[in-house]
LOROFI-78543 format. One record per residue: x, y, z of N, C-alpha, C in turn. Coordinates in steps of 0.001 Angstrom, whole numbers, plus 500000, padded with zeros to 6 digits. Layout:
residues N
<<X; Y; Z>; <X; Y; Z>; <X; Y; Z>> ...
end
This chain:
residues 86
<<064749; 835599; 170154>; <065070; 833881; 169132>; <066339; 834338; 168066>> <<066952; 833559; 167866>; <068516; 834000; 167456>; <068424; 833171; 166041>> <<069694; 833201; 165166>; <069265; 832343; 163994>; <069133; 830971; 163747>> <<070189; 830108; 165011>; <070181; 828729; 164831>; <068342; 828375; 165657>> <<067967; 829095; 166362>; <066694; 828204; 166639>; <065646; 828461; 165277>> <<065638; 829271; 164896>; <064826; 829847; 163472>; <065308; 829030; 162619>> <<066060; 828573; 162327>; <066458; 826990; 161409>; <065423; 826134; 161984>> <<065970; 825559; 163477>; <065422; 824171; 163387>; <063839; 824728; 162875>> <<063522; 825434; 164134>; <061881; 825776; 163716>; <061157; 825600; 162042>> <<061605; 826177; 161520>; <061228; 826465; 159595>; <061874; 824702; 158966>> <<062108; 823749; 159637>; <062818; 822488; 159089>; <061174; 822048; 159889>> <<061023; 822031; 161002>; <059893; 821056; 161746>; <058653; 821580; 160861>> <<058572; 823066; 160714>; <057328; 823718; 160718>; <056926; 822762; 158402>> <<058345; 822983; 158048>; <058309; 822516; 156489>; <058170; 821186; 156593>> <<058215; 820099; 157780>; <058079; 818558; 157681>; <059113; 817718; 157436>> <<058489; 816198; 157809>; <059879; 815770; 157280>; <060404; 814812; 155987>> <<059112; 815216; 155315>; <059253; 814575; 153727>; <060291; 815755; 153214>> <<059595; 817190; 153387>; <061205; 817903; 152757>; <062352; 818006; 152795>> <<062575; 817830; 154454>; <063436; 817713; 154887>; <064315; 815864; 154492>> <<063898; 814790; 154663>; <064345; 813833; 154033>; <064782; 813424; 152930>> <<063489; 814184; 151463>; <063593; 813870; 150085>; <064468; 814810; 149423>> <<064112; 816309; 149567>; <064623; 817150; 149706>; <065664; 817859; 149674>> <<065608; 817841; 150880>; <067211; 818574; 150922>; <068043; 817545; 151291>> <<067922; 816155; 151627>; <068718; 815240; 151676>; <069014; 814276; 150503>> <<068079; 813675; 150469>; <068236; 812518; 148769>; <068369; 813431; 147419>> <<067591; 814410; 147934>; <067846; 815302; 146313>; <068903; 815900; 146339>> <<068956; 817102; 147483>; <069700; 818219; 147195>; <071346; 817778; 147494>> <<071203; 816866; 148515>; <072710; 816708; 149353>; <073184; 815207; 148310>> <<072173; 814406; 148475>; <072734; 813032; 147596>; <073447; 813192; 146485>> <<072619; 814473; 145091>; <072957; 814678; 144231>; <074397; 815079; 144154>> <<074354; 816666; 144925>; <075947; 817396; 145358>; <076979; 815868; 145276>> <<076422; 814863; 146763>; <077348; 814341; 146760>; <077732; 813288; 146243>> <<077082; 812398; 145226>; <077570; 811815; 143466>; <078451; 812714; 143037>> <<078255; 814206; 142176>; <078925; 814650; 141433>; <080034; 814838; 141880>> <<079774; 815071; 143397>; <081483; 815534; 144069>; <082402; 813871; 144034>> <<081530; 812418; 144824>; <082196; 811538; 144232>; <082993; 811650; 143065>> <<082113; 811300; 141997>; <082573; 811108; 140381>; <083819; 811691; 139648>> <<083786; 813406; 140306>; <085014; 813924; 140401>; <085973; 813555; 140890>> <<085974; 813115; 142397>; <087010; 812256; 143096>; <087577; 810654; 142093>> <<086570; 809920; 141579>; <087314; 808892; 141121>; <087600; 809409; 139654>> <<087491; 810453; 138639>; <088295; 810783; 137788>; <089226; 810998; 138030>> <<089600; 811675; 139062>; <090991; 812632; 139898>; <091670; 811343; 140112>> <<091469; 809891; 140802>; <092061; 808943; 141226>; <092152; 808294; 139997>> <<091725; 807983; 139070>; <091443; 807293; 137786>; <090749; 806211; 137732>> <<089632; 806029; 138239>; <088808; 804731; 138549>; <087959; 804853; 137708>> <<087589; 806235; 137267>; <086342; 806239; 136195>; <087573; 806908; 135487>> <<086426; 806562; 134006>; <087707; 807407; 132894>; <086756; 809010; 132452>> <<085122; 808944; 132437>; <084608; 809881; 131919>; <083589; 810083; 133151>> <<083631; 811503; 133161>; <082729; 812144; 134360>; <081248; 811823; 134756>> <<080661; 812097; 133211>; <079171; 811825; 133141>; <079221; 810275; 132949>> <<079618; 809219; 132862>; <079480; 808021; 134061>; <079510; 807630; 134877>> <<080332; 808390; 135224>; <080635; 807954; 136661>; <079353; 808647; 137488>> <<079021; 810146; 136838>; <077634; 809661; 138115>; <076229; 809194; 138343>> <<076153; 808875; 137416>; <075125; 807968; 137475>; <075605; 806646; 138018>> <<076778; 806430; 138179>; <076831; 804787; 138653>; <076765; 805540; 140216>> <<076877; 806466; 140980>; <077402; 806798; 142117>; <076304; 807719; 142751>> <<075151; 807947; 142017>; <073664; 808690; 142285>; <072703; 807909; 143094>> <<072829; 806214; 143065>; <072287; 805655; 144196>; <072659; 805706; 145484>> <<073848; 805976; 145610>; <074862; 805708; 146718>; <074599; 807552; 147632>> <<074422; 808190; 146597>; <074309; 809362; 147174>; <073436; 810096; 147567>> <<071921; 809157; 146897>; <070365; 809545; 146895>; <070322; 808653; 148887>> <<070929; 807370; 148992>; <070422; 806822; 150237>; <071750; 807308; 150881>> <<072688; 808047; 151225>; <073393; 808883; 151817>; <072940; 810257; 152262>> <<072333; 810732; 151605>; <071577; 812100; 151471>; <070043; 811739; 152499>> <<069902; 810933; 152126>; <068317; 810180; 152788>; <068653; 810277; 154472>> <<070052; 809625; 154971>; <070457; 809338; 156101>; <070884; 811073; 156342>> <<071339; 811460; 155657>; <071749; 812896; 155808>; <070264; 813795; 156718>> <<069549; 813855; 155536>; <068038; 814135; 155861>; <067466; 814048; 157057>> <<067402; 812455; 157590>; <067316; 811932; 158699>; <067454; 812253; 159520>> <<068623; 812646; 159757>; <069853; 812935; 161316>; <069356; 814474; 161314>> <<068853; 815592; 160124>; <068876; 816626; 159998>; <067301; 816924; 160968>> <<066558; 815667; 160810>; <065158; 815848; 161060>; <065246; 815366; 162237>> <<065913; 814724; 162605>; <066138; 814492; 163720>; <066666; 814780; 165083>> <<067705; 815959; 164775>; <068319; 817039; 165485>; <067338; 818009; 165925>> <<066696; 818329; 164636>; <065532; 819749; 164571>; <064715; 819492; 165838>> <<064088; 817840; 165705>; <063105; 817213; 166904>; <063717; 817376; 168673>> <<065139; 816773; 168502>; <065194; 817224; 169610>; <065903; 818695; 170121>> <<066727; 819851; 169682>; <066179; 820993; 169503>; <064455; 820981; 169876>> <<063324; 820868; 169140>; <062622; 821024; 169715>; <062208; 820988; 171201>> <<062005; 819844; 171176>; <061643; 819127; 172909>; <062518; 819535; 173832>> <<064018; 820073; 173692>; <064997; 821180; 174396>; <064265; 822643; 174841>> <<063470; 822842; 173775>; <062987; 824056; 173602>; <061614; 823651; 174708>> <<061376; 823261; 174842>; <059959; 822865; 175487>; <059992; 822767; 176958>> <<061596; 821878; 176778>; <061441; 821636; 178367>; <062076; 823076; 178817>> <<062890; 824116; 178088>; <063199; 825334; 178369>; <062250; 826853; 179060>> <<061331; 826307; 178669>; <059955; 826915; 179081>; <059404; 826509; 180216>> 
end
């Protein structure tokens, strides 16, 4: 078993809620909102960084949920391919 296989198996074992909500919306989505706020401040669209973060948080949470669903779906596909190879 290599590292990539163990990663997808771990994602399946932890469940879809943890993948979509925790990894996707919370971790990835919050990071996205922070990064997008930095871009807005750098381009002059937002004046204050800390006011731009809550404005970008809903977009980040939705984008993170899509990321989590994609990661969960890909782990399901990897699991089916592994079962078919056996």
